[in-house]
PDBQT receptor file of N, H, CA, C and O in Angstrom, charges set to zero:
ATOM      1  N   MET A   1     110.806  35.708 249.785  1.00  0.00    +0.000 N 
ATOM      2  CA  MET A   1     109.377  35.678 249.961  1.00  0.00    +0.000 C 
ATOM      3  C   MET A   1     108.905  37.102 250.241  1.00  0.00    +0.000 C 
ATOM      4  O   MET A   1     109.463  37.794 251.093  1.00  0.00    +0.000 OA
ATOM      5  N   LYS A   2     107.906  37.517 249.540  1.00  0.00    +0.000 N 
ATOM      6  H   LYS A   2     107.453  36.955 248.848  1.00  0.00    +0.000 HD
ATOM      7  CA  LYS A   2     107.381  38.877 249.670  1.00  0.00    +0.000 C 
ATOM      8  C   LYS A   2     106.424  38.981 250.855  1.00  0.00    +0.000 C 
ATOM      9  O   LYS A   2     105.854  37.985 251.300  1.00  0.00    +0.000 OA
ATOM     10  N   GLN A   3     106.259  40.198 251.353  1.00  0.00    +0.000 N 
ATOM     11  H   GLN A   3     106.722  41.008 250.991  1.00  0.00    +0.000 HD
ATOM     12  CA  GLN A   3     105.382  40.445 252.498  1.00  0.00    +0.000 C 
ATOM     13  C   GLN A   3     103.932  40.070 252.173  1.00  0.00    +0.000 C 
ATOM     14  O   GLN A   3     103.211  39.580 253.042  1.00  0.00    +0.000 OA
ATOM     15  N   GLU A   4     103.505  40.295 250.933  1.00  0.00    +0.000 N 
ATOM     16  H   GLU A   4     104.091  40.693 250.227  1.00  0.00    +0.000 HD
ATOM     17  CA  GLU A   4     102.136  39.968 250.543  1.00  0.00    +0.000 C 
ATOM     18  C   GLU A   4     101.872  38.474 250.673  1.00  0.00    +0.000 C 
ATOM     19  O   GLU A   4     100.781  38.063 251.069  1.00  0.00    +0.000 OA
ATOM     20  N   GLU A   5     102.876  37.661 250.336  1.00  0.00    +0.000 N 
ATOM     21  H   GLU A   5     103.762  37.995 250.014  1.00  0.00    +0.000 HD
ATOM     22  CA  GLU A   5     102.741  36.211 250.442  1.00  0.00    +0.000 C 
ATOM     23  C   GLU A   5     102.701  35.783 251.906  1.00  0.00    +0.000 C 
ATOM     24  O   GLU A   5     101.957  34.874 252.272  1.00  0.00    +0.000 OA
ATOM     25  N   ILE A   6     103.489  36.431 252.725  1.00  0.00    +0.000 N 
ATOM     26  H   ILE A   6     104.093  37.170 252.427  1.00  0.00    +0.000 HD
ATOM     27  CA  ILE A   6     103.581  36.070 254.136  1.00  0.00    +0.000 C 
ATOM     28  C   ILE A   6     102.267  36.364 254.852  1.00  0.00    +0.000 C 
ATOM     29  O   ILE A   6     101.839  35.581 255.699  1.00  0.00    +0.000 OA
ATOM     30  N   VAL A   7     101.627  37.471 254.526  1.00  0.00    +0.000 N 
ATOM     31  H   VAL A   7     101.975  38.107 253.838  1.00  0.00    +0.000 HD
ATOM     32  CA  VAL A   7     100.375  37.860 255.178  1.00  0.00    +0.000 C 
ATOM     33  C   VAL A   7      99.283  36.834 254.911  1.00  0.00    +0.000 C 
ATOM     34  O   VAL A   7      98.414  36.631 255.758  1.00  0.00    +0.000 OA
ATOM     35  N   GLN A   8      99.309  36.188 253.759  1.00  0.00    +0.000 N 
ATOM     36  H   GLN A   8     100.016  36.353 253.071  1.00  0.00    +0.000 HD
ATOM     37  CA  GLN A   8      98.271  35.240 253.380  1.00  0.00    +0.000 C 
ATOM     38  C   GLN A   8      98.456  33.859 254.008  1.00  0.00    +0.000 C 
ATOM     39  O   GLN A   8      97.544  33.036 253.936  1.00  0.00    +0.000 OA
ATOM     40  N   LEU A   9      99.596  33.585 254.616  1.00  0.00    +0.000 N 
ATOM     41  H   LEU A   9     100.337  34.254 254.675  1.00  0.00    +0.000 HD
ATOM     42  CA  LEU A   9      99.853  32.280 255.207  1.00  0.00    +0.000 C 
ATOM     43  C   LEU A   9      99.095  32.114 256.518  1.00  0.00    +0.000 C 
ATOM     44  O   LEU A   9      98.827  33.084 257.228  1.00  0.00    +0.000 OA
ATOM     45  N   SER A  10      98.754  30.861 256.824  1.00  0.00    +0.000 N 
ATOM     46  H   SER A  10      98.972  30.073 256.247  1.00  0.00    +0.000 HD
ATOM     47  CA  SER A  10      98.121  30.582 258.110  1.00  0.00    +0.000 C 
ATOM     48  C   SER A  10      99.201  30.542 259.190  1.00  0.00    +0.000 C 
ATOM     49  O   SER A  10     100.394  30.554 258.890  1.00  0.00    +0.000 OA
ATOM     50  N   LEU A  11      98.772  30.494 260.430  1.00  0.00    +0.000 N 
ATOM     51  H   LEU A  11      97.802  30.484 260.674  1.00  0.00    +0.000 HD
ATOM     52  CA  LEU A  11      99.714  30.507 261.554  1.00  0.00    +0.000 C 
ATOM     53  C   LEU A  11     100.623  29.276 261.525  1.00  0.00    +0.000 C 
ATOM     54  O   LEU A  11     101.823  29.381 261.780  1.00  0.00    +0.000 OA
ATOM     55  N   GLY A  12     100.058  28.124 261.218  1.00  0.00    +0.000 N 
ATOM     56  H   GLY A  12      99.083  28.039 261.011  1.00  0.00    +0.000 HD
ATOM     57  CA  GLY A  12     100.853  26.898 261.125  1.00  0.00    +0.000 C 
ATOM     58  C   GLY A  12     101.875  26.969 260.008  1.00  0.00    +0.000 C 
ATOM     59  O   GLY A  12     103.023  26.555 260.170  1.00  0.00    +0.000 OA
ATOM     60  N   ASP A  13     101.440  27.504 258.863  1.00  0.00    +0.000 N 
ATOM     61  H   ASP A  13     100.507  27.840 258.732  1.00  0.00    +0.000 HD
ATOM     62  CA  ASP A  13     102.351  27.643 257.726  1.00  0.00    +0.000 C 
ATOM     63  C   ASP A  13     103.483  28.618 258.051  1.00  0.00    +0.000 C 
ATOM     64  O   ASP A  13     104.625  28.409 257.643  1.00  0.00    +0.000 OA
ATOM     65  N   LEU A  14     103.159  29.680 258.784  1.00  0.00    +0.000 N 
ATOM     66  H   LEU A  14     102.231  29.849 259.116  1.00  0.00    +0.000 HD
ATOM     67  CA  LEU A  14     104.187  30.644 259.173  1.00  0.00    +0.000 C 
ATOM     68  C   LEU A  14     105.261  29.973 260.021  1.00  0.00    +0.000 C 
ATOM     69  O   LEU A  14     106.456  30.162 259.793  1.00  0.00    +0.000 OA
ATOM     70  N   ASN A  15     104.823  29.190 260.996  1.00  0.00    +0.000 N 
ATOM     71  H   ASN A  15     103.852  29.036 261.181  1.00  0.00    +0.000 HD
ATOM     72  CA  ASN A  15     105.784  28.494 261.854  1.00  0.00    +0.000 C 
ATOM     73  C   ASN A  15     106.622  27.494 261.070  1.00  0.00    +0.000 C 
ATOM     74  O   ASN A  15     107.825  27.374 261.300  1.00  0.00    +0.000 OA
ATOM     75  N   ASP A  16     105.988  26.773 260.138  1.00  0.00    +0.000 N 
ATOM     76  H   ASP A  16     105.010  26.871 259.950  1.00  0.00    +0.000 HD
ATOM     77  CA  ASP A  16     106.725  25.810 259.312  1.00  0.00    +0.000 C 
ATOM     78  C   ASP A  16     107.756  26.507 258.434  1.00  0.00    +0.000 C 
ATOM     79  O   ASP A  16     108.904  26.072 258.344  1.00  0.00    +0.000 OA
ATOM     80  N   ARG A  17     107.339  27.586 257.789  1.00  0.00    +0.000 N 
ATOM     81  H   ARG A  17     106.406  27.939 257.861  1.00  0.00    +0.000 HD
ATOM     82  CA  ARG A  17     108.267  28.334 256.927  1.00  0.00    +0.000 C 
ATOM     83  C   ARG A  17     109.423  28.917 257.729  1.00  0.00    +0.000 C 
ATOM     84  O   ARG A  17     110.562  28.941 257.263  1.00  0.00    +0.000 OA
ATOM     85  N   LEU A  18     109.126  29.385 258.936  1.00  0.00    +0.000 N 
ATOM     86  H   LEU A  18     108.201  29.366 259.315  1.00  0.00    +0.000 HD
ATOM     87  CA  LEU A  18     110.161  29.960 259.782  1.00  0.00    +0.000 C 
ATOM     88  C   LEU A  18     111.187  28.898 260.156  1.00  0.00    +0.000 C 
ATOM     89  O   LEU A  18     112.391  29.149 260.099  1.00  0.00    +0.000 OA
ATOM     90  N   ASP A  19     110.717  27.718 260.537  1.00  0.00    +0.000 N 
ATOM     91  H   ASP A  19     109.739  27.515 260.583  1.00  0.00    +0.000 HD
ATOM     92  CA  ASP A  19     111.631  26.629 260.887  1.00  0.00    +0.000 C 
ATOM     93  C   ASP A  19     112.484  26.214 259.691  1.00  0.00    +0.000 C 
ATOM     94  O   ASP A  19     113.690  26.004 259.823  1.00  0.00    +0.000 OA
ATOM     95  N   GLU A  20     111.848  26.098 258.520  1.00  0.00    +0.000 N 
ATOM     96  H   GLU A  20     110.869  26.269 258.413  1.00  0.00    +0.000 HD
ATOM     97  CA  GLU A  20     112.583  25.729 257.310  1.00  0.00    +0.000 C 
ATOM     98  C   GLU A  20     113.629  26.783 256.960  1.00  0.00    +0.000 C 
ATOM     99  O   GLU A  20     114.754  26.450 256.588  1.00  0.00    +0.000 OA
ATOM    100  N   SER A  21     113.255  28.044 257.080  1.00  0.00    +0.000 N 
ATOM    101  H   SER A  21     112.341  28.314 257.383  1.00  0.00    +0.000 HD
ATOM    102  CA  SER A  21     114.174  29.130 256.732  1.00  0.00    +0.000 C 
ATOM    103  C   SER A  21     115.362  29.170 257.685  1.00  0.00    +0.000 C 
ATOM    104  O   SER A  21     116.496  29.382 257.255  1.00  0.00    +0.000 OA
ATOM    105  N   LYS A  22     115.112  28.969 258.970  1.00  0.00    +0.000 N 
ATOM    106  H   LYS A  22     114.191  28.797 259.319  1.00  0.00    +0.000 HD
ATOM    107  CA  LYS A  22     116.205  28.968 259.940  1.00  0.00    +0.000 C 
ATOM    108  C   LYS A  22     117.167  27.807 259.682  1.00  0.00    +0.000 C 
ATOM    109  O   LYS A  22     118.383  27.961 259.788  1.00  0.00    +0.000 OA
ATOM    110  N   GLU A  23     116.607  26.651 259.344  1.00  0.00    +0.000 N 
ATOM    111  H   GLU A  23     115.619  26.527 259.257  1.00  0.00    +0.000 HD
ATOM    112  CA  GLU A  23     117.446  25.493 259.045  1.00  0.00    +0.000 C 
ATOM    113  C   GLU A  23     118.293  25.743 257.796  1.00  0.00    +0.000 C 
ATOM    114  O   GLU A  23     119.480  25.418 257.765  1.00  0.00    +0.000 OA
ATOM    115  N   LYS A  24     117.674  26.319 256.774  1.00  0.00    +0.000 N 
ATOM    116  H   LYS A  24     116.710  26.583 256.799  1.00  0.00    +0.000 HD
ATOM    117  CA  LYS A  24     118.396  26.630 255.539  1.00  0.00    +0.000 C 
ATOM    118  C   LYS A  24     119.492  27.667 255.797  1.00  0.00    +0.000 C 
ATOM    119  O   LYS A  24     120.577  27.589 255.222  1.00  0.00    +0.000 OA
ATOM    120  N   MET A  25     119.196  28.638 256.667  1.00  0.00    +0.000 N 
ATOM    121  H   MET A  25     118.314  28.702 257.134  1.00  0.00    +0.000 HD
ATOM    122  CA  MET A  25     120.170  29.674 257.008  1.00  0.00    +0.000 C 
ATOM    123  C   MET A  25     121.401  29.062 257.678  1.00  0.00    +0.000 C 
ATOM    124  O   MET A  25     122.535  29.419 257.361  1.00  0.00    +0.000 OA
ATOM    125  N   MET A  26     121.164  28.141 258.603  1.00  0.00    +0.000 N 
ATOM    126  H   MET A  26     120.242  27.851 258.861  1.00  0.00    +0.000 HD
ATOM    127  CA  MET A  26     122.280  27.499 259.282  1.00  0.00    +0.000 C 
ATOM    128  C   MET A  26     123.159  26.723 258.287  1.00  0.00    +0.000 C 
ATOM    129  O   MET A  26     124.386  26.759 258.375  1.00  0.00    +0.000 OA
ATOM    130  N   LYS A  27     122.520  26.026 257.349  1.00  0.00    +0.000 N 
ATOM    131  H   LYS A  27     121.523  25.996 257.278  1.00  0.00    +0.000 HD
ATOM    132  CA  LYS A  27     123.275  25.272 256.346  1.00  0.00    +0.000 C 
ATOM    133  C   LYS A  27     124.080  26.208 255.447  1.00  0.00    +0.000 C 
ATOM    134  O   LYS A  27     125.240  25.937 255.137  1.00  0.00    +0.000 OA
ATOM    135  N   LEU A  28     123.453  27.319 255.029  1.00  0.00    +0.000 N 
ATOM    136  H   LEU A  28     122.511  27.539 255.281  1.00  0.00    +0.000 HD
ATOM    137  CA  LEU A  28     124.157  28.276 254.172  1.00  0.00    +0.000 C 
ATOM    138  C   LEU A  28     125.359  28.880 254.890  1.00  0.00    +0.000 C 
ATOM    139  O   LEU A  28     126.434  29.016 254.307  1.00  0.00    +0.000 OA
ATOM    140  N   LEU A  29     125.170  29.242 256.154  1.00  0.00    +0.000 N 
ATOM    141  H   LEU A  29     124.296  29.132 256.628  1.00  0.00    +0.000 HD
ATOM    142  CA  LEU A  29     126.281  29.840 256.906  1.00  0.00    +0.000 C 
ATOM    143  C   LEU A  29     127.421  28.858 257.089  1.00  0.00    +0.000 C 
ATOM    144  O   LEU A  29     128.590  29.229 256.984  1.00  0.00    +0.000 OA
ATOM    145  N   LEU A  30     127.083  27.602 257.363  1.00  0.00    +0.000 N 
ATOM    146  H   LEU A  30     126.133  27.301 257.449  1.00  0.00    +0.000 HD
ATOM    147  CA  LEU A  30     128.119  26.584 257.523  1.00  0.00    +0.000 C 
ATOM    148  C   LEU A  30     128.866  26.372 256.211  1.00  0.00    +0.000 C 
ATOM    149  O   LEU A  30     130.095  26.304 256.194  1.00  0.00    +0.000 OA
ATOM    150  N   ASN A  31     128.124  26.268 255.119  1.00  0.00    +0.000 N 
ATOM    151  H   ASN A  31     127.126  26.323 255.133  1.00  0.00    +0.000 HD
ATOM    152  CA  ASN A  31     128.761  26.090 253.814  1.00  0.00    +0.000 C 
ATOM    153  C   ASN A  31     129.621  27.292 253.447  1.00  0.00    +0.000 C 
ATOM    154  O   ASN A  31     130.672  27.140 252.824  1.00  0.00    +0.000 OA
ATOM    155  N   HIS A  32     129.183  28.470 253.826  1.00  0.00    +0.000 N 
ATOM    156  H   HIS A  32     128.329  28.593 254.332  1.00  0.00    +0.000 HD
ATOM    157  CA  HIS A  32     129.930  29.682 253.507  1.00  0.00    +0.000 C 
ATOM    158  C   HIS A  32     131.228  29.760 254.306  1.00  0.00    +0.000 C 
ATOM    159  O   HIS A  32     132.227  30.290 253.820  1.00  0.00    +0.000 OA
ATOM    160  N   LYS A  33     131.215  29.238 255.515  1.00  0.00    +0.000 N 
ATOM    161  H   LYS A  33     130.403  28.807 255.909  1.00  0.00    +0.000 HD
ATOM    162  CA  LYS A  33     132.443  29.245 256.310  1.00  0.00    +0.000 C 
ATOM    163  C   LYS A  33     133.469  28.254 255.763  1.00  0.00    +0.000 C 
ATOM    164  O   LYS A  33     134.672  28.505 255.819  1.00  0.00    +0.000 OA
ATOM    165  N   VAL A  34     132.991  27.138 255.238  1.00  0.00    +0.000 N 
ATOM    166  H   VAL A  34     132.013  26.934 255.192  1.00  0.00    +0.000 HD
ATOM    167  CA  VAL A  34     133.891  26.119 254.693  1.00  0.00    +0.000 C 
ATOM    168  C   VAL A  34     134.462  26.577 253.353  1.00  0.00    +0.000 C 
ATOM    169  O   VAL A  34     135.673  26.558 253.136  1.00  0.00    +0.000 OA
ATOM    170  N   ALA A  35     133.574  26.984 252.473  1.00  0.00    +0.000 N 
ATOM    171  H   ALA A  35     132.590  26.999 252.649  1.00  0.00    +0.000 HD
ATOM    172  CA  ALA A  35     133.990  27.464 251.150  1.00  0.00    +0.000 C 
ATOM    173  C   ALA A  35     133.055  28.593 250.754  1.00  0.00    +0.000 C 
ATOM    174  O   ALA A  35     131.846  28.481 250.957  1.00  0.00    +0.000 OA
ATOM    175  N   PRO A  36     133.570  29.666 250.202  1.00  0.00    +0.000 N 
ATOM    176  CA  PRO A  36     132.718  30.803 249.843  1.00  0.00    +0.000 C 
ATOM    177  C   PRO A  36     131.586  30.398 248.895  1.00  0.00    +0.000 C 
ATOM    178  O   PRO A  36     131.783  29.627 247.956  1.00  0.00    +0.000 OA
ATOM    179  N   LEU A  37     130.411  30.934 249.165  1.00  0.00    +0.000 N 
ATOM    180  H   LEU A  37     130.251  31.561 249.928  1.00  0.00    +0.000 HD
ATOM    181  CA  LEU A  37     129.269  30.654 248.303  1.00  0.00    +0.000 C 
ATOM    182  C   LEU A  37     129.415  31.388 246.983  1.00  0.00    +0.000 C 
ATOM    183  O   LEU A  37     130.071  32.427 246.900  1.00  0.00    +0.000 OA
ATOM    184  N   GLU A  38     128.799  30.837 245.964  1.00  0.00    +0.000 N 
ATOM    185  H   GLU A  38     128.266  29.993 246.031  1.00  0.00    +0.000 HD
ATOM    186  CA  GLU A  38     128.822  31.484 244.654  1.00  0.00    +0.000 C 
ATOM    187  C   GLU A  38     128.055  32.803 244.714  1.00  0.00    +0.000 C 
ATOM    188  O   GLU A  38     128.454  33.796 244.105  1.00  0.00    +0.000 OA
ATOM    189  N   ASN A  39     126.941  32.799 245.462  1.00  0.00    +0.000 N 
ATOM    190  H   ASN A  39     126.617  31.993 245.957  1.00  0.00    +0.000 HD
ATOM    191  CA  ASN A  39     126.124  34.010 245.600  1.00  0.00    +0.000 C 
ATOM    192  C   ASN A  39     125.878  34.266 247.088  1.00  0.00    +0.000 C 
ATOM    193  O   ASN A  39     124.891  33.775 247.634  1.00  0.00    +0.000 OA
ATOM    194  N   PRO A  40     126.750  35.020 247.751  1.00  0.00    +0.000 N 
ATOM    195  CA  PRO A  40     126.583  35.264 249.186  1.00  0.00    +0.000 C 
ATOM    196  C   PRO A  40     125.388  36.150 249.525  1.00  0.00    +0.000 C 
ATOM    197  O   PRO A  40     125.037  36.277 250.698  1.00  0.00    +0.000 OA
ATOM    198  N   LEU A  41     124.761  36.760 248.533  1.00  0.00    +0.000 N 
ATOM    199  H   LEU A  41     125.047  36.657 247.580  1.00  0.00    +0.000 HD
ATOM    200  CA  LEU A  41     123.569  37.568 248.787  1.00  0.00    +0.000 C 
ATOM    201  C   LEU A  41     122.381  36.715 249.216  1.00  0.00    +0.000 C 
ATOM    202  O   LEU A  41     121.393  37.236 249.734  1.00  0.00    +0.000 OA
ATOM    203  N   GLN A  42     122.476  35.396 248.997  1.00  0.00    +0.000 N 
ATOM    204  H   GLN A  42     123.278  34.973 248.576  1.00  0.00    +0.000 HD
ATOM    205  CA  GLN A  42     121.431  34.486 249.461  1.00  0.00    +0.000 C 
ATOM    206  C   GLN A  42     121.275  34.577 250.974  1.00  0.00    +0.000 C 
ATOM    207  O   GLN A  42     120.163  34.496 251.494  1.00  0.00    +0.000 OA
ATOM    208  N   ILE A  43     122.375  34.743 251.665  1.00  0.00    +0.000 N 
ATOM    209  H   ILE A  43     123.279  34.809 251.242  1.00  0.00    +0.000 HD
ATOM    210  CA  ILE A  43     122.345  34.832 253.126  1.00  0.00    +0.000 C 
ATOM    211  C   ILE A  43     121.555  36.053 253.551  1.00  0.00    +0.000 C 
ATOM    212  O   ILE A  43     120.715  35.969 254.447  1.00  0.00    +0.000 OA
ATOM    213  N   ARG A  44     121.813  37.176 252.924  1.00  0.00    +0.000 N 
ATOM    214  H   ARG A  44     122.495  37.245 252.196  1.00  0.00    +0.000 HD
ATOM    215  CA  ARG A  44     121.114  38.408 253.271  1.00  0.00    +0.000 C 
ATOM    216  C   ARG A  44     119.625  38.295 252.980  1.00  0.00    +0.000 C 
ATOM    217  O   ARG A  44     118.801  38.706 253.797  1.00  0.00    +0.000 OA
ATOM    218  N   ASP A  45     119.274  37.744 251.826  1.00  0.00    +0.000 N 
ATOM    219  H   ASP A  45     119.943  37.411 251.162  1.00  0.00    +0.000 HD
ATOM    220  CA  ASP A  45     117.867  37.599 251.464  1.00  0.00    +0.000 C 
ATOM    221  C   ASP A  45     117.138  36.674 252.433  1.00  0.00    +0.000 C 
ATOM    222  O   ASP A  45     116.003  36.946 252.824  1.00  0.00    +0.000 OA
ATOM    223  N   LEU A  46     117.783  35.596 252.815  1.00  0.00    +0.000 N 
ATOM    224  H   LEU A  46     118.705  35.375 252.498  1.00  0.00    +0.000 HD
ATOM    225  CA  LEU A  46     117.173  34.648 253.737  1.00  0.00    +0.000 C 
ATOM    226  C   LEU A  46     117.016  35.267 255.125  1.00  0.00    +0.000 C 
ATOM    227  O   LEU A  46     116.015  35.033 255.801  1.00  0.00    +0.000 OA
ATOM    228  N   ARG A  47     117.993  36.047 255.544  1.00  0.00    +0.000 N 
ATOM    229  H   ARG A  47     118.806  36.237 254.995  1.00  0.00    +0.000 HD
ATOM    230  CA  ARG A  47     117.913  36.721 256.842  1.00  0.00    +0.000 C 
ATOM    231  C   ARG A  47     116.732  37.700 256.869  1.00  0.00    +0.000 C 
ATOM    232  O   ARG A  47     116.038  37.813 257.879  1.00  0.00    +0.000 OA
ATOM    233  N   LYS A  48     116.515  38.395 255.771  1.00  0.00    +0.000 N 
ATOM    234  H   LYS A  48     117.080  38.304 254.951  1.00  0.00    +0.000 HD
ATOM    235  CA  LYS A  48     115.389  39.328 255.685  1.00  0.00    +0.000 C 
ATOM    236  C   LYS A  48     114.056  38.588 255.667  1.00  0.00    +0.000 C 
ATOM    237  O   LYS A  48     113.081  39.060 256.253  1.00  0.00    +0.000 OA
ATOM    238  N   THR A  49     114.001  37.441 255.008  1.00  0.00    +0.000 N 
ATOM    239  H   THR A  49     114.793  37.057 254.532  1.00  0.00    +0.000 HD
ATOM    240  CA  THR A  49     112.781  36.645 254.996  1.00  0.00    +0.000 C 
ATOM    241  C   THR A  49     112.451  36.154 256.395  1.00  0.00    +0.000 C 
ATOM    242  O   THR A  49     111.288  36.169 256.799  1.00  0.00    +0.000 OA
ATOM    243  N   ILE A  50     113.462  35.719 257.138  1.00  0.00    +0.000 N 
ATOM    244  H   ILE A  50     114.407  35.707 256.809  1.00  0.00    +0.000 HD
ATOM    245  CA  ILE A  50     113.254  35.273 258.516  1.00  0.00    +0.000 C 
ATOM    246  C   ILE A  50     112.721  36.428 259.359  1.00  0.00    +0.000 C 
ATOM    247  O   ILE A  50     111.830  36.234 260.187  1.00  0.00    +0.000 OA
ATOM    248  N   ALA A  51     113.253  37.606 259.157  1.00  0.00    +0.000 N 
ATOM    249  H   ALA A  51     113.976  37.763 258.484  1.00  0.00    +0.000 HD
ATOM    250  CA  ALA A  51     112.783  38.773 259.904  1.00  0.00    +0.000 C 
ATOM    251  C   ALA A  51     111.329  39.087 259.556  1.00  0.00    +0.000 C 
ATOM    252  O   ALA A  51     110.545  39.431 260.440  1.00  0.00    +0.000 OA
ATOM    253  N   ARG A  52     110.962  38.973 258.284  1.00  0.00    +0.000 N 
ATOM    254  H   ARG A  52     111.599  38.694 257.566  1.00  0.00    +0.000 HD
ATOM    255  CA  ARG A  52     109.576  39.221 257.884  1.00  0.00    +0.000 C 
ATOM    256  C   ARG A  52     108.631  38.206 258.529  1.00  0.00    +0.000 C 
ATOM    257  O   ARG A  52     107.552  38.567 258.999  1.00  0.00    +0.000 OA
ATOM    258  N   LEU A  53     109.040  36.945 258.550  1.00  0.00    +0.000 N 
ATOM    259  H   LEU A  53     109.916  36.652 258.168  1.00  0.00    +0.000 HD
ATOM    260  CA  LEU A  53     108.213  35.905 259.166  1.00  0.00    +0.000 C 
ATOM    261  C   LEU A  53     108.049  36.154 260.661  1.00  0.00    +0.000 C 
ATOM    262  O   LEU A  53     106.948  36.027 261.197  1.00  0.00    +0.000 OA
ATOM    263  N   ASN A  54     109.142  36.508 261.333  1.00  0.00    +0.000 N 
ATOM    264  H   ASN A  54     110.036  36.611 260.897  1.00  0.00    +0.000 HD
ATOM    265  CA  ASN A  54     109.068  36.799 262.770  1.00  0.00    +0.000 C 
ATOM    266  C   ASN A  54     108.178  38.003 263.048  1.00  0.00    +0.000 C 
ATOM    267  O   ASN A  54     107.424  38.008 264.021  1.00  0.00    +0.000 OA
ATOM    268  N   THR A  55     108.262  39.014 262.205  1.00  0.00    +0.000 N 
ATOM    269  H   THR A  55     108.875  39.010 261.414  1.00  0.00    +0.000 HD
ATOM    270  CA  THR A  55     107.439  40.207 262.379  1.00  0.00    +0.000 C 
ATOM    271  C   THR A  55     105.968  39.867 262.247  1.00  0.00    +0.000 C 
ATOM    272  O   THR A  55     105.155  40.319 263.053  1.00  0.00    +0.000 OA
ATOM    273  N   GLU A  56     105.615  39.083 261.253  1.00  0.00    +0.000 N 
ATOM    274  H   GLU A  56     106.276  38.715 260.599  1.00  0.00    +0.000 HD
ATOM    275  CA  GLU A  56     104.225  38.706 261.053  1.00  0.00    +0.000 C 
ATOM    276  C   GLU A  56     103.716  37.843 262.217  1.00  0.00    +0.000 C 
ATOM    277  O   GLU A  56     102.577  38.007 262.654  1.00  0.00    +0.000 OA
ATOM    278  N   LEU A  57     104.546  36.935 262.715  1.00  0.00    +0.000 N 
ATOM    279  H   LEU A  57     105.471  36.802 262.360  1.00  0.00    +0.000 HD
ATOM    280  CA  LEU A  57     104.157  36.114 263.859  1.00  0.00    +0.000 C 
ATOM    281  C   LEU A  57     103.902  36.974 265.100  1.00  0.00    +0.000 C 
ATOM    282  O   LEU A  57     102.905  36.787 265.797  1.00  0.00    +0.000 OA
ATOM    283  N   SER A  58     104.791  37.899 265.363  1.00  0.00    +0.000 N 
ATOM    284  H   SER A  58     105.601  38.052 264.796  1.00  0.00    +0.000 HD
ATOM    285  CA  SER A  58     104.608  38.741 266.550  1.00  0.00    +0.000 C 
ATOM    286  C   SER A  58     103.402  39.655 266.386  1.00  0.00    +0.000 C 
ATOM    287  O   SER A  58     102.704  39.944 267.358  1.00  0.00    +0.000 OA
ATOM    288  N   LYS A  59     103.153  40.107 265.170  1.00  0.00    +0.000 N 
ATOM    289  H   LYS A  59     103.719  39.872 264.380  1.00  0.00    +0.000 HD
ATOM    290  CA  LYS A  59     101.997  40.962 264.907  1.00  0.00    +0.000 C 
ATOM    291  C   LYS A  59     100.699  40.189 265.161  1.00  0.00    +0.000 C 
ATOM    292  O   LYS A  59      99.755  40.727 265.741  1.00  0.00    +0.000 OA
ATOM    293  N   ARG A  60     100.657  38.943 264.730  1.00  0.00    +0.000 N 
ATOM    294  H   ARG A  60     101.424  38.506 264.259  1.00  0.00    +0.000 HD
ATOM    295  CA  ARG A  60      99.464  38.127 264.956  1.00  0.00    +0.000 C 
ATOM    296  C   ARG A  60      99.298  37.772 266.433  1.00  0.00    +0.000 C 
ATOM    297  O   ARG A  60      98.171  37.687 266.921  1.00  0.00    +0.000 OA
ATOM    298  N   ASN A  61     100.396  37.565 267.147  1.00  0.00    +0.000 N 
ATOM    299  H   ASN A  61     101.312  37.634 266.751  1.00  0.00    +0.000 HD
ATOM    300  CA  ASN A  61     100.306  37.228 268.571  1.00  0.00    +0.000 C 
ATOM    301  C   ASN A  61      99.793  38.415 269.383  1.00  0.00    +0.000 C 
ATOM    302  O   ASN A  61      99.064  38.223 270.357  1.00  0.00    +0.000 OA
ATOM    303  N   THR A  62     100.160  39.627 269.001  1.00  0.00    +0.000 N 
ATOM    304  H   THR A  62     100.752  39.783 268.210  1.00  0.00    +0.000 HD
ATOM    305  CA  THR A  62      99.685  40.791 269.751  1.00  0.00    +0.000 C 
ATOM    306  C   THR A  62      98.224  41.093 269.437  1.00  0.00    +0.000 C 
ATOM    307  O   THR A  62      97.525  41.673 270.268  1.00  0.00    +0.000 OA
ATOM    308  N   GLN A  63      97.754  40.713 268.260  1.00  0.00    +0.000 N 
ATOM    309  H   GLN A  63      98.322  40.242 267.584  1.00  0.00    +0.000 HD
ATOM    310  CA  GLN A  63      96.357  40.939 267.886  1.00  0.00    +0.000 C 
ATOM    311  C   GLN A  63      95.429  39.936 268.572  1.00  0.00    +0.000 C 
ATOM    312  O   GLN A  63      94.260  40.236 268.813  1.00  0.00    +0.000 OA
ATOM    313  N   ALA A  64      95.941  38.762 268.884  1.00  0.00    +0.000 N 
ATOM    314  H   ALA A  64      96.891  38.518 268.689  1.00  0.00    +0.000 HD
ATOM    315  CA  ALA A  64      95.093  37.698 269.465  1.00  0.00    +0.000 C 
ATOM    316  C   ALA A  64      94.773  37.934 270.909  1.00  0.00    +0.000 C 
ATOM    317  O   ALA A  64      94.075  37.131 271.526  1.00  0.00    +0.000 OA
TER     318      ALA A  64
């Protein structure tokens, strides 16, 4: 997910996306520990998306 898309989301959508991304990350990590993923770069991309979502949430909380 790109930063431009994240900025346009509402606060509720940000929280929902963050929860979904964290859940997906946990599943990917568990699957990767059991058997190597075909594309392990998915983990890195998802981790960066979670960081972008957290950054936008904290930025909005400090502005409020």
